[in-house]
N, CA, C and O atoms as a Tinker XYZ file with bonds, in Angstrom:
   472  protein
     1  N   -112.940000  -41.387000  -47.999000    73     2
     2  CA  -112.068000  -40.666000  -46.843000    64     1     3
     3  C   -112.449000  -39.510000  -45.937000    63     2     4     5
     4  O   -112.596000  -38.320000  -46.217000    81     3
     5  N   -112.578000  -40.186000  -44.722000    73     3     6
     6  CA  -113.764000  -39.524000  -43.832000    64     5     7
     7  C   -113.672000  -37.888000  -43.387000    63     6     8     9
     8  O   -112.593000  -37.545000  -42.905000    81     7
     9  N   -114.522000  -37.057000  -43.490000    73     7    10
    10  CA  -114.807000  -35.801000  -43.495000    64     9    11
    11  C   -116.186000  -35.627000  -43.300000    63    10    12    13
    12  O   -117.183000  -36.251000  -43.662000    81    11
    13  N   -115.930000  -34.342000  -42.454000    73    11    14
    14  CA  -116.902000  -33.550000  -41.765000    64    13    15
    15  C   -117.355000  -32.435000  -41.659000    63    14    16    17
    16  O   -117.064000  -31.782000  -40.657000    81    15
    17  N   -118.205000  -31.888000  -42.663000    73    15    18
    18  CA  -118.609000  -30.560000  -42.924000    64    17    19
    19  C   -119.729000  -29.901000  -42.226000    63    18    20    21
    20  O   -120.884000  -30.237000  -41.968000    81    19
    21  N   -118.927000  -28.730000  -41.977000    73    19    22
    22  CA  -120.023000  -27.754000  -40.840000    64    21    23
    23  C   -120.965000  -26.572000  -41.800000    63    22    24    25
    24  O   -120.552000  -25.869000  -42.722000    81    23
    25  N   -122.136000  -26.636000  -41.308000    73    23    26
    26  CA  -122.890000  -25.413000  -42.340000    64    25    27
    27  C   -123.909000  -24.515000  -41.269000    63    26    28    29
    28  O   -124.246000  -24.865000  -40.138000    81    27
    29  N   -124.149000  -23.718000  -41.723000    73    27    30
    30  CA  -125.106000  -22.880000  -40.240000    64    29    31
    31  C   -124.983000  -22.135000  -39.721000    63    30    32    33
    32  O   -125.922000  -21.619000  -39.115000    81    31
    33  N   -123.656000  -21.638000  -39.673000    73    31    34
    34  CA  -123.274000  -20.352000  -38.960000    64    33    35
    35  C   -123.743000  -19.368000  -39.399000    63    34    36    37
    36  O   -124.691000  -19.514000  -40.171000    81    35
    37  N   -123.238000  -17.900000  -39.066000    73    35    38
    38  CA  -123.222000  -16.427000  -39.694000    64    37    39
    39  C   -123.653000  -16.044000  -38.835000    63    38    40    41
    40  O   -123.715000  -16.698000  -37.794000    81    39
    41  N   -124.169000  -14.683000  -38.978000    73    39    42
    42  CA  -124.097000  -13.728000  -38.093000    64    41    43
    43  C   -126.093000  -13.599000  -36.815000    63    42    44    45
    44  O   -127.158000  -13.017000  -37.018000    81    43
    45  N   -125.649000  -14.365000  -35.830000    73    43    46
    46  CA  -127.377000  -13.381000  -35.079000    64    45    47
    47  C   -127.499000  -12.549000  -34.239000    63    46    48    49
    48  O   -126.464000  -12.190000  -33.678000    81    47
    49  N   -128.445000  -12.095000  -33.942000    73    47    50
    50  CA  -128.701000  -10.539000  -32.694000    64    49    51
    51  C   -128.665000  -11.753000  -31.299000    63    50    52    53
    52  O   -128.988000  -12.934000  -31.427000    81    51
    53  N   -128.209000  -11.132000  -30.057000    73    51    54
    54  CA  -128.630000  -11.211000  -29.231000    64    53    55
    55  C   -130.191000  -11.668000  -28.962000    63    54    56    57
    56  O   -131.144000  -10.926000  -29.200000    81    55
    57  N   -130.328000  -13.208000  -28.348000    73    55    58
    58  CA  -131.826000  -13.351000  -28.464000    64    57    59
    59  C   -132.319000  -14.495000  -29.197000    63    58    60    61
    60  O   -133.157000  -15.349000  -28.908000    81    59
    61  N   -131.308000  -14.232000  -30.623000    73    59    62
    62  CA  -131.868000  -15.170000  -32.063000    64    61    63
    63  C   -131.315000  -16.817000  -31.977000    63    62    64    65
    64  O   -130.837000  -17.373000  -30.988000    81    63
    65  N   -131.467000  -17.199000  -32.881000    73    63    66
    66  CA  -131.043000  -18.805000  -33.004000    64    65    67
    67  C   -130.636000  -18.967000  -34.141000    63    66    68    69
    68  O   -131.061000  -18.503000  -35.200000    81    67
    69  N   -129.372000  -19.976000  -33.824000    73    67    70
    70  CA  -129.022000  -20.565000  -35.239000    64    69    71
    71  C   -128.920000  -21.973000  -35.316000    63    70    72    73
    72  O   -128.965000  -22.543000  -34.226000    81    71
    73  N   -128.806000  -22.619000  -36.228000    73    71    74
    74  CA  -128.708000  -24.024000  -36.208000    64    73    75
    75  C   -127.535000  -24.737000  -36.649000    63    74    76    77
    76  O   -127.462000  -24.797000  -37.876000    81    75
    77  N   -126.869000  -25.133000  -36.205000    73    75    78
    78  CA  -125.479000  -25.718000  -37.107000    64    77    79
    79  C   -126.230000  -27.210000  -37.382000    63    78    80    81
    80  O   -127.187000  -27.806000  -36.887000    81    79
    81  N   -125.113000  -27.509000  -38.603000    73    79    82
    82  CA  -125.425000  -28.734000  -39.122000    64    81    83
    83  C   -123.711000  -29.657000  -39.138000    63    82    84    85
    84  O   -122.827000  -29.114000  -39.800000    81    83
    85  N   -123.384000  -30.932000  -38.436000    73    83    86
    86  CA  -122.414000  -31.444000  -39.570000    64    85    87
    87  C   -123.044000  -32.527000  -39.821000    63    86    88    89
    88  O   -123.977000  -33.170000  -39.342000    81    87
    89  N   -121.886000  -32.627000  -41.213000    73    87    90
    90  CA  -122.989000  -33.780000  -42.400000    64    89    91
    91  C   -121.299000  -34.652000  -42.773000    63    90    92    93
    92  O   -120.217000  -34.385000  -43.296000    81    91
    93  N   -121.940000  -35.701000  -42.157000    73    91    94
    94  CA  -120.354000  -37.192000  -42.014000    64    93    95
    95  C   -120.577000  -37.468000  -43.593000    63    94    96    97
    96  O   -121.609000  -37.382000  -44.258000    81    95
    97  N   -119.113000  -37.870000  -44.011000    73    95    98
    98  CA  -119.118000  -38.487000  -45.460000    64    97    99
    99  C   -117.804000  -39.490000  -45.025000    63    98   100   101
   100  O   -116.903000  -39.263000  -44.218000    81    99
   101  N   -118.047000  -40.653000  -45.855000    73    99   102
   102  CA  -116.624000  -41.391000  -45.611000    64   101   103
   103  C   -116.601000  -42.626000  -44.427000    63   102   104   105
   104  O   -116.035000  -43.702000  -44.619000    81   103
   105  N   -117.147000  -42.357000  -43.475000    73   103   106
   106  CA  -117.522000  -43.671000  -42.430000    64   105   107
   107  C   -118.060000  -44.372000  -42.729000    63   106   108   109
   108  O   -119.127000  -44.229000  -43.327000    81   107
   109  N   -117.362000  -45.759000  -42.336000    73   107   110
   110  CA  -117.916000  -47.466000  -42.873000    64   109   111
   111  C   -118.607000  -47.201000  -41.389000    63   110   112   113
   112  O   -118.062000  -46.973000  -40.309000    81   111
   113  N   -120.284000  -47.338000  -41.803000    73   111   114
   114  CA  -121.413000  -47.187000  -40.753000    64   113   115
   115  C   -122.257000  -46.156000  -40.811000    63   114   116   117
   116  O   -123.487000  -46.202000  -40.767000    81   115
   117  N   -121.437000  -45.054000  -40.929000    73   115   118
   118  CA  -122.155000  -44.120000  -40.682000    64   117   119
   119  C   -122.192000  -43.270000  -39.906000    63   118   120   121
   120  O   -121.116000  -42.725000  -40.150000    81   119
   121  N   -122.903000  -42.358000  -38.621000    73   119   122
   122  CA  -122.558000  -42.150000  -37.807000    64   121   123
   123  C   -123.451000  -42.725000  -36.792000    63   122   124   125
   124  O   -123.820000  -42.202000  -35.740000    81   123
   125  N   -123.686000  -43.664000  -37.179000    73   123   126
   126  CA  -124.482000  -44.614000  -36.219000    64   125   127
   127  C   -123.336000  -44.848000  -35.181000    63   126   128   129
   128  O   -123.311000  -44.690000  -33.961000    81   127
   129  N   -122.604000  -45.182000  -35.878000    73   127   130
   130  CA  -121.208000  -45.852000  -34.806000    64   129   131
   131  C   -120.161000  -45.176000  -34.262000    63   130   132   133
   132  O   -119.116000  -45.609000  -33.775000    81   131
   133  N   -120.764000  -43.494000  -34.471000    73   131   134
   134  CA  -120.037000  -42.406000  -34.000000    64   133   135
   135  C   -120.352000  -41.775000  -32.623000    63   134   136   137
   136  O   -121.451000  -41.811000  -32.070000    81   135
   137  N   -119.552000  -41.360000  -32.285000    73   135   138
   138  CA  -119.454000  -40.504000  -31.205000    64   137   139
   139  C   -119.773000  -39.211000  -31.489000    63   138   140   141
   140  O   -118.723000  -38.807000  -31.990000    81   139
   141  N   -120.833000  -37.945000  -31.499000    73   139   142
   142  CA  -120.568000  -36.786000  -31.881000    64   141   143
   143  C   -120.527000  -35.799000  -30.857000    63   142   144   145
   144  O   -121.190000  -35.868000  -29.822000    81   143
   145  N   -119.732000  -34.868000  -31.159000    73   143   146
   146  CA  -119.590000  -33.526000  -30.739000    64   145   147
   147  C   -119.594000  -32.133000  -31.374000    63   146   148   149
   148  O   -119.127000  -32.002000  -32.506000    81   147
   149  N   -120.119000  -31.034000  -30.677000    73   147   150
   150  CA  -119.230000  -29.908000  -30.876000    64   149   151
   151  C   -118.603000  -29.041000  -30.043000    63   150   152   153
   152  O   -118.792000  -28.982000  -28.828000    81   151
   153  N   -117.903000  -28.406000  -30.636000    73   151   154
   154  CA  -116.710000  -27.635000  -29.379000    64   153   155
   155  C   -116.958000  -26.267000  -30.261000    63   154   156   157
   156  O   -117.495000  -26.085000  -31.353000    81   155
   157  N   -116.271000  -25.295000  -29.216000    73   155   158
   158  CA  -116.295000  -24.172000  -29.909000    64   157   159
   159  C   -114.950000  -23.637000  -28.836000    63   158   160   161
   160  O   -114.611000  -23.865000  -27.674000    81   159
   161  N   -114.466000  -22.838000  -29.937000    73   159   162
   162  CA  -113.546000  -21.895000  -29.676000    64   161   163
   163  C   -113.370000  -20.332000  -30.325000    63   162   164   165
   164  O   -113.256000  -20.120000  -31.532000    81   163
   165  N   -113.371000  -19.188000  -29.172000    73   163   166
   166  CA  -113.124000  -18.084000  -29.025000    64   165   167
   167  C   -112.106000  -17.494000  -29.141000    63   166   168   169
   168  O   -111.128000  -18.150000  -28.780000    81   167
   169  N   -111.894000  -16.466000  -29.513000    73   167   170
   170  CA  -110.263000  -16.272000  -30.109000    64   169   171
   171  C   -109.579000  -15.791000  -28.732000    63   170   172   173
   172  O   -109.971000  -14.911000  -27.965000    81   171
   173  N   -108.759000  -16.391000  -28.664000    73   171   174
   174  CA  -107.873000  -16.577000  -27.195000    64   173   175
   175  C   -107.742000  -17.431000  -26.179000    63   174   176   177
   176  O   -106.943000  -17.768000  -25.305000    81   175
   177  N   -109.253000  -17.761000  -26.776000    73   175   178
   178  CA  -109.094000  -19.150000  -25.128000    64   177   179
   179  C   -108.688000  -20.324000  -26.270000    63   178   180   181
   180  O   -108.137000  -20.326000  -27.371000    81   179
   181  N   -109.318000  -21.379000  -25.310000    73   179   182
   182  CA  -109.224000  -22.983000  -25.645000    64   181   183
   183  C   -110.335000  -23.261000  -25.763000    63   182   184   185
   184  O   -111.317000  -22.689000  -25.290000    81   183
   185  N   -110.258000  -24.487000  -26.635000    73   183   186
   186  CA  -111.380000  -24.882000  -27.770000    64   185   187
   187  C   -112.281000  -25.813000  -26.502000    63   186   188   189
   188  O   -111.702000  -26.559000  -25.712000    81   187
   189  N   -113.442000  -25.639000  -26.508000    73   187   190
   190  CA  -114.016000  -26.321000  -25.317000    64   189   191
   191  C   -115.407000  -26.813000  -25.793000    63   190   192   193
   192  O   -116.302000  -26.356000  -26.505000    81   191
   193  N   -115.195000  -27.933000  -25.094000    73   191   194
   194  CA  -116.493000  -29.007000  -25.439000    64   193   195
   195  C   -117.796000  -28.323000  -24.927000    63   194   196   197
   196  O   -117.918000  -27.758000  -23.840000    81   195
   197  N   -118.918000  -28.494000  -26.055000    73   195   198
   198  CA  -120.155000  -27.614000  -25.840000    64   197   199
   199  C   -121.564000  -29.052000  -25.417000    63   198   200   201
   200  O   -122.442000  -29.311000  -24.594000    81   199
   201  N   -120.867000  -29.632000  -26.761000    73   199   202
   202  CA  -122.323000  -31.278000  -26.689000    64   201   203
   203  C   -121.604000  -31.826000  -26.737000    63   202   204   205
   204  O   -120.442000  -31.505000  -26.985000    81   203
   205  N   -122.208000  -33.293000  -26.424000    73   203   206
   206  CA  -121.828000  -34.704000  -27.076000    64   205   207
   207  C   -123.374000  -35.614000  -27.394000    63   206   208   209
   208  O   -124.435000  -35.892000  -26.834000    81   207
   209  N   -122.808000  -35.781000  -28.400000    73   207   210
   210  CA  -124.218000  -37.133000  -28.233000    64   209   211
   211  C   -123.371000  -38.068000  -28.981000    63   210   212   213
   212  O   -122.600000  -37.987000  -29.937000    81   211
   213  N   -123.973000  -39.360000  -27.870000    73   211   214
   214  CA  -123.139000  -40.300000  -27.881000    64   213   215
   215  C   -123.632000  -41.766000  -28.671000    63   214   216   217
   216  O   -124.816000  -42.100000  -28.705000    81   215
   217  N   -122.843000  -42.344000  -29.115000    73   215   218
   218  CA  -123.611000  -43.633000  -30.458000    64   217   219
   219  C   -124.445000  -44.232000  -30.071000    63   218   220   221
   220  O   -125.084000  -44.939000  -30.850000    81   219
   221  N   -124.836000  -44.165000  -28.377000    73   219   222
   222  CA  -125.698000  -45.266000  -27.704000    64   221   223
   223  C   -127.321000  -44.454000  -27.634000    63   222   224   225
   224  O   -128.383000  -44.834000  -27.141000    81   223
   225  N   -126.804000  -42.740000  -28.625000    73   223   226
   226  CA  -128.637000  -41.705000  -28.205000    64   225   227
   227  C   -128.681000  -41.077000  -27.021000    63   226   228   229
   228  O   -129.705000  -40.510000  -26.639000    81   227
   229  N   -127.532000  -41.115000  -26.295000    73   227   230
   230  CA  -127.689000  -39.764000  -25.504000    64   229   231
   231  C   -126.847000  -38.589000  -25.478000    63   230   232   233
   232  O   -125.619000  -38.638000  -25.410000    81   231
   233  N   -127.750000  -37.203000  -25.551000    73   231   234
   234  CA  -127.114000  -36.183000  -25.389000    64   233   235
   235  C   -126.598000  -35.606000  -24.114000    63   234   236   237
   236  O   -127.200000  -35.698000  -23.045000    81   235
   237  N   -125.662000  -35.116000  -24.250000    73   235   238
   238  CA  -125.111000  -34.384000  -22.696000    64   237   239
   239  C   -124.352000  -33.249000  -23.626000    63   238   240   241
   240  O   -123.642000  -33.247000  -24.632000    81   239
   241  N   -125.062000  -32.027000  -22.458000    73   239   242
   242  CA  -124.582000  -30.522000  -22.503000    64   241   243
   243  C   -123.706000  -30.193000  -21.599000    63   242   244   245
   244  O   -123.878000  -30.362000  -20.392000    81   243
   245  N   -122.282000  -29.492000  -22.337000    73   243   246
   246  CA  -121.398000  -29.418000  -21.403000    64   245   247
   247  C   -121.354000  -27.727000  -20.480000    63   246   248   249
   248  O   -121.833000  -27.560000  -19.359000    81   247
   249  N   -120.939000  -27.083000  -20.978000    73   247   250
   250  CA  -120.793000  -26.132000  -20.355000    64   249   251
   251  C   -122.254000  -25.219000  -19.548000    63   250   252   253
   252  O   -123.127000  -24.679000  -20.226000    81   251
   253  N   -122.242000  -25.219000  -17.948000    73   251   254
   254  CA  -123.506000  -24.424000  -17.721000    64   253   255
   255  C   -124.164000  -23.401000  -18.501000    63   254   256   257
   256  O   -125.344000  -23.406000  -18.851000    81   255
   257  N   -123.364000  -22.600000  -18.721000    73   255   258
   258  CA  -123.654000  -21.382000  -19.682000    64   257   259
   259  C   -124.628000  -22.037000  -21.330000    63   258   260   261
   260  O   -125.322000  -21.348000  -22.078000    81   259
   261  N   -124.436000  -22.995000  -21.404000    73   259   262
   262  CA  -125.130000  -23.471000  -22.891000    64   261   263
   263  C   -126.183000  -23.981000  -22.035000    63   262   264   265
   264  O   -126.908000  -22.987000  -22.085000    81   263
   265  N   -126.662000  -24.603000  -21.460000    73   263   266
   266  CA  -127.407000  -25.752000  -20.919000    64   265   267
   267  C   -128.692000  -24.666000  -20.622000    63   266   268   269
   268  O   -128.674000  -23.655000  -19.919000    81   267
   269  N   -129.865000  -25.276000  -21.454000    73   267   270
   270  CA  -130.753000  -25.299000  -21.558000    64   269   271
   271  C   -131.146000  -24.355000  -22.671000    63   270   272   273
   272  O   -132.306000  -24.323000  -23.083000    81   271
   273  N   -130.233000  -23.622000  -23.138000    73   271   274
   274  CA  -130.246000  -23.007000  -24.661000    64   273   275
   275  C   -129.620000  -23.412000  -25.734000    63   274   276   277
   276  O   -129.760000  -22.657000  -26.696000    81   275
   277  N   -128.709000  -24.729000  -25.975000    73   275   278
   278  CA  -128.393000  -25.438000  -26.711000    64   277   279
   279  C   -128.871000  -27.497000  -26.782000    63   278   280   281
   280  O   -128.904000  -28.281000  -25.834000    81   279
   281  N   -129.072000  -27.685000  -27.813000    73   279   282
   282  CA  -129.455000  -28.714000  -27.966000    64   281   283
   283  C   -128.802000  -29.538000  -28.782000    63   282   284   285
   284  O   -128.725000  -28.870000  -29.813000    81   283
   285  N   -128.350000  -30.424000  -28.960000    73   283   286
   286  CA  -127.627000  -31.516000  -29.903000    64   285   287
   287  C   -128.267000  -32.768000  -30.650000    63   286   288   289
   288  O   -128.642000  -33.632000  -29.858000    81   287
   289  N   -128.410000  -32.968000  -31.559000    73   287   290
   290  CA  -129.012000  -34.333000  -31.751000    64   289   291
   291  C   -128.499000  -34.907000  -33.349000    63   290   292   293
   292  O   -127.701000  -34.277000  -34.044000    81   291
   293  N   -129.028000  -36.006000  -33.691000    73   291   294
   294  CA  -128.746000  -36.696000  -34.704000    64   293   295
   295  C   -129.297000  -36.966000  -35.486000    63   294   296   297
   296  O   -130.449000  -37.036000  -35.058000    81   295
   297  N   -129.271000  -37.422000  -37.408000    73   295   298
   298  CA  -130.291000  -38.269000  -37.751000    64   297   299
   299  C   -129.052000  -38.952000  -38.427000    63   298   300   301
   300  O   -127.999000  -38.533000  -38.907000    81   299
   301  N   -129.613000  -40.149000  -38.265000    73   299   302
   302  CA  -128.497000  -41.367000  -38.630000    64   301   303
   303  C   -128.644000  -41.737000  -40.136000    63   302   304   305
   304  O   -127.834000  -42.333000  -40.846000    81   303
   305  N   -129.656000  -41.328000  -40.397000    73   303   306
   306  CA  -130.030000  -41.836000  -41.651000    64   305   307
   307  C   -129.485000  -40.895000  -42.780000    63   306   308   309
   308  O   -129.050000  -41.229000  -43.882000    81   307
   309  N   -129.613000  -39.631000  -42.243000    73   307   310
   310  CA  -128.818000  -38.323000  -43.044000    64   309   311
   311  C   -127.478000  -38.084000  -42.835000    63   310   312   313
   312  O   -126.971000  -37.304000  -43.642000    81   311
   313  N   -126.494000  -38.702000  -41.661000    73   311   314
   314  CA  -125.127000  -38.601000  -41.304000    64   313   315
   315  C   -125.170000  -37.666000  -40.731000    63   314   316   317
   316  O   -124.183000  -37.364000  -40.061000    81   315
   317  N   -126.196000  -36.903000  -40.743000    73   315   318
   318  CA  -125.801000  -35.246000  -39.450000    64   317   319
   319  C   -126.181000  -35.055000  -38.775000    63   318   320   321
   320  O   -127.408000  -35.131000  -38.714000    81   319
   321  N   -125.409000  -34.644000  -37.708000    73   319   322
   322  CA  -125.884000  -34.120000  -36.492000    64   321   323
   323  C   -125.979000  -32.543000  -36.112000    63   322   324   325
   324  O   -125.191000  -31.787000  -36.681000    81   323
   325  N   -126.716000  -32.119000  -35.367000    73   323   326
   326  CA  -127.074000  -30.699000  -35.591000    64   325   327
   327  C   -126.815000  -30.058000  -34.021000    63   326   328   329
   328  O   -127.198000  -30.665000  -33.021000    81   327
   329  N   -126.124000  -28.773000  -33.961000    73   327   330
   330  CA  -126.397000  -28.002000  -32.507000    64   329   331
   331  C   -127.714000  -26.895000  -32.889000    63   330   332   333
   332  O   -127.475000  -25.837000  -33.471000    81   331
   333  N   -128.820000  -27.208000  -32.566000    73   331   334
   334  CA  -129.213000  -25.951000  -31.786000    64   333   335
   335  C   -129.210000  -24.996000  -30.901000    63   334   336   337
   336  O   -129.481000  -25.184000  -29.714000    81   335
   337  N   -128.879000  -23.801000  -31.444000    73   335   338
   338  CA  -128.608000  -22.563000  -30.447000    64   337   339
   339  C   -129.868000  -21.631000  -30.392000    63   338   340   341
   340  O   -130.282000  -20.907000  -31.297000    81   339
   341  N   -130.482000  -21.835000  -28.913000    73   339   342
   342  CA  -130.943000  -20.638000  -28.752000    64   341   343
   343  C   -130.789000  -19.249000  -27.985000    63   342   344   345
   344  O   -129.841000  -19.238000  -27.200000    81   343
   345  N   -131.431000  -18.242000  -28.049000    73   343   346
   346  CA  -131.622000  -16.983000  -26.781000    64   345   347
   347  C   -130.041000  -17.099000  -26.817000    63   346   348   349
   348  O   -129.534000  -17.491000  -25.766000    81   347
   349  N   -129.102000  -16.786000  -27.977000    73   347   350
   350  CA  -127.776000  -16.495000  -28.265000    64   349   351
   351  C   -127.317000  -15.272000  -27.440000    63   350   352   353
   352  O   -128.168000  -14.384000  -27.377000    81   351
   353  N   -126.105000  -15.023000  -26.764000    73   351   354
   354  CA  -125.579000  -14.660000  -26.445000    64   353   355
   355  C   -124.500000  -13.755000  -26.781000    63   354   356   357
   356  O   -123.678000  -14.642000  -27.010000    81   355
   357  N   -123.898000  -12.753000  -26.977000    73   355   358
   358  CA  -122.325000  -12.274000  -27.624000    64   357   359
   359  C   -121.185000  -13.435000  -26.920000    63   358   360   361
   360  O   -120.278000  -13.972000  -27.556000    81   359
   361  N   -121.375000  -13.574000  -26.009000    73   359   362
   362  CA  -120.459000  -14.553000  -25.550000    64   361   363
   363  C   -120.479000  -16.107000  -26.594000    63   362   364   365
   364  O   -119.680000  -16.862000  -27.150000    81   363
   365  N   -121.685000  -15.971000  -26.430000    73   363   366
   366  CA  -121.327000  -17.272000  -27.866000    64   365   367
   367  C   -120.564000  -16.996000  -29.456000    63   366   368   369
   368  O   -120.414000  -17.681000  -30.467000    81   367
   369  N   -120.274000  -15.903000  -29.129000    73   367   370
   370  CA  -119.228000  -15.892000  -30.184000    64   369   371
   371  C   -118.038000  -16.384000  -30.609000    63   370   372   373
   372  O   -116.981000  -16.043000  -30.078000    81   371
   373  N   -118.114000  -17.343000  -31.742000    73   371   374
   374  CA  -117.137000  -18.464000  -31.639000    64   373   375
   375  C   -116.786000  -19.451000  -32.562000    63   374   376   377
   376  O   -117.845000  -20.000000  -32.867000    81   375
   377  N   -115.926000  -19.935000  -33.127000    73   375   378
   378  CA  -115.539000  -21.133000  -34.143000    64   377   379
   379  C   -116.192000  -21.969000  -33.584000    63   378   380   381
   380  O   -115.781000  -22.264000  -32.462000    81   379
   381  N   -117.596000  -22.785000  -34.146000    73   379   382
   382  CA  -118.111000  -23.889000  -33.959000    64   381   383
   383  C   -117.272000  -25.340000  -34.866000    63   382   384   385
   384  O   -117.219000  -25.390000  -36.095000    81   383
   385  N   -116.574000  -26.614000  -33.766000    73   383   386
   386  CA  -116.178000  -27.596000  -34.672000    64   385   387
   387  C   -116.891000  -28.873000  -34.207000    63   386   388   389
   388  O   -117.036000  -29.342000  -33.078000    81   387
   389  N   -117.329000  -29.334000  -35.526000    73   387   390
   390  CA  -117.468000  -30.419000  -35.279000    64   389   391
   391  C   -116.514000  -31.537000  -35.102000    63   390   392   393
   392  O   -115.509000  -31.619000  -35.808000    81   391
   393  N   -116.876000  -32.630000  -33.933000    73   391   394
   394  CA  -116.119000  -33.675000  -33.757000    64   393   395
   395  C   -116.666000  -35.097000  -33.914000    63   394   396   397
   396  O   -117.837000  -35.097000  -33.534000    81   395
   397  N   -116.377000  -35.995000  -34.220000    73   395   398
   398  CA  -116.348000  -36.976000  -34.495000    64   397   399
   399  C   -115.418000  -38.415000  -33.673000    63   398   400   401
   400  O   -114.191000  -38.456000  -33.765000    81   399
   401  N   -115.966000  -39.178000  -33.137000    73   399   402
   402  CA  -114.622000  -40.297000  -32.510000    64   401   403
   403  C   -115.733000  -41.897000  -32.738000    63   402   404   405
   404  O   -116.906000  -42.174000  -32.490000    81   403
   405  N   -114.476000  -42.670000  -33.375000    73   403   406
   406  CA  -114.448000  -44.138000  -34.020000    64   405   407
   407  C   -113.360000  -44.973000  -33.351000    63   406   408   409
   408  O   -112.252000  -45.458000  -33.582000    81   407
   409  N   -114.125000  -44.890000  -32.562000    73   407   410
   410  CA  -112.603000  -46.311000  -31.714000    64   409   411
   411  C   -111.944000  -45.246000  -31.070000    63   410   412   413
   412  O   -112.345000  -44.327000  -30.356000    81   411
   413  N   -110.361000  -45.730000  -31.670000    73   411   414
   414  CA  -109.353000  -44.756000  -31.291000    64   413   415
   415  C   -109.028000  -43.764000  -32.086000    63   414   416   417
   416  O   -107.879000  -43.342000  -31.958000    81   415
   417  N   -109.914000  -43.113000  -33.113000    73   415   418
   418  CA  -109.329000  -42.274000  -34.179000    64   417   419
   419  C   -110.385000  -41.135000  -33.632000    63   418   420   421
   420  O   -111.518000  -41.529000  -33.354000    81   419
   421  N   -110.071000  -39.756000  -33.465000    73   419   422
   422  CA  -110.664000  -38.742000  -33.472000    64   421   423
   423  C   -111.039000  -37.796000  -34.840000    63   422   424   425
   424  O   -109.926000  -37.589000  -35.322000    81   423
   425  N   -111.953000  -37.176000  -35.637000    73   423   426
   426  CA  -112.272000  -36.374000  -36.356000    64   425   427
   427  C   -112.748000  -35.205000  -36.573000    63   426   428   429
   428  O   -113.972000  -35.093000  -36.500000    81   427
   429  N   -111.836000  -33.868000  -36.937000    73   427   430
   430  CA  -112.607000  -32.322000  -37.432000    64   429   431
   431  C   -112.636000  -32.167000  -38.325000    63   430   432   433
   432  O   -111.935000  -32.516000  -39.275000    81   431
   433  N   -114.300000  -31.036000  -38.100000    73   431   434
   434  CA  -114.114000  -30.662000  -39.232000    64   433   435
   435  C   -113.337000  -29.094000  -39.553000    63   434   436   437
   436  O   -112.373000  -28.661000  -38.921000    81   435
   437  N   -113.896000  -28.537000  -40.472000    73   435   438
   438  CA  -113.420000  -27.410000  -40.507000    64   437   439
   439  C   -113.295000  -26.161000  -39.985000    63   438   440   441
   440  O   -112.465000  -25.255000  -40.055000    81   439
   441  N   -114.749000  -26.422000  -39.227000    73   439   442
   442  CA  -115.122000  -24.862000  -37.961000    64   441   443
   443  C   -116.001000  -24.241000  -39.011000    63   442   444   445
   444  O   -115.785000  -24.282000  -40.223000    81   443
   445  N   -117.096000  -23.614000  -38.363000    73   443   446
   446  CA  -117.926000  -22.651000  -38.896000    64   445   447
   447  C   -117.757000  -21.272000  -37.702000    63   446   448   449
   448  O   -117.458000  -21.526000  -36.535000    81   447
   449  N   -117.951000  -20.069000  -38.097000    73   447   450
   450  CA  -117.574000  -19.258000  -37.689000    64   449   451
   451  C   -119.626000  -18.919000  -36.953000    63   450   452   453
   452  O   -120.609000  -19.046000  -37.683000    81   451
   453  N   -119.695000  -18.538000  -35.544000    73   451   454
   454  CA  -120.604000  -17.908000  -35.415000    64   453   455
   455  C   -120.892000  -16.766000  -34.077000    63   454   456   457
   456  O   -120.671000  -16.869000  -32.870000    81   455
   457  N   -121.525000  -15.581000  -34.971000    73   455   458
   458  CA  -120.982000  -14.195000  -34.281000    64   457   459
   459  C   -122.103000  -13.670000  -34.097000    63   458   460   461
   460  O   -122.838000  -13.507000  -35.071000    81   459
   461  N   -122.650000  -13.139000  -32.370000    73   459   462
   462  CA  -123.729000  -12.921000  -31.907000    64   461   463
   463  C   -123.099000  -11.216000  -31.950000    63   462   464   465
   464  O   -121.922000  -10.915000  -31.751000    81   463
   465  N   -124.121000  -10.338000  -32.232000    73   463   466
   466  CA  -123.848000   -9.058000  -32.143000    64   465   467
   467  C   -124.976000   -8.495000  -32.960000    63   466   468   469
   468  O   -125.444000   -8.849000  -34.042000    81   467
   469  N   -125.397000   -7.144000  -31.819000    73   467   470
   470  CA  -126.613000   -6.304000  -32.058000    64   469   471
   471  C   -125.972000   -5.247000  -33.534000    63   470   472
   472  O   -126.701000   -4.397000  -34.047000    81   471
């Protein structure tokens, strides 16, 4: 059964860094055949796309608010995608969700909390 498991969240101070990991299992072909993304959702707000790493090797960051601070990458050998988050701000506080797309199917991780506070 296909599964995505996030790790690496927690509490960070403003200006600090965290690296989120999403490890996939159960996917035929591993993550090399998947387009992987990170989304986030703050309380009361819609879930927003943060970054995508396509199966063709292209990394795209979305909101301007994270450009230059967040970087998505993948390790196909270990079926893991990462989100490196630097210079964190309180407004980055949210639940972060790993997403995988394979052909017509979409998969979600259970989410992990990131809190940025002094």
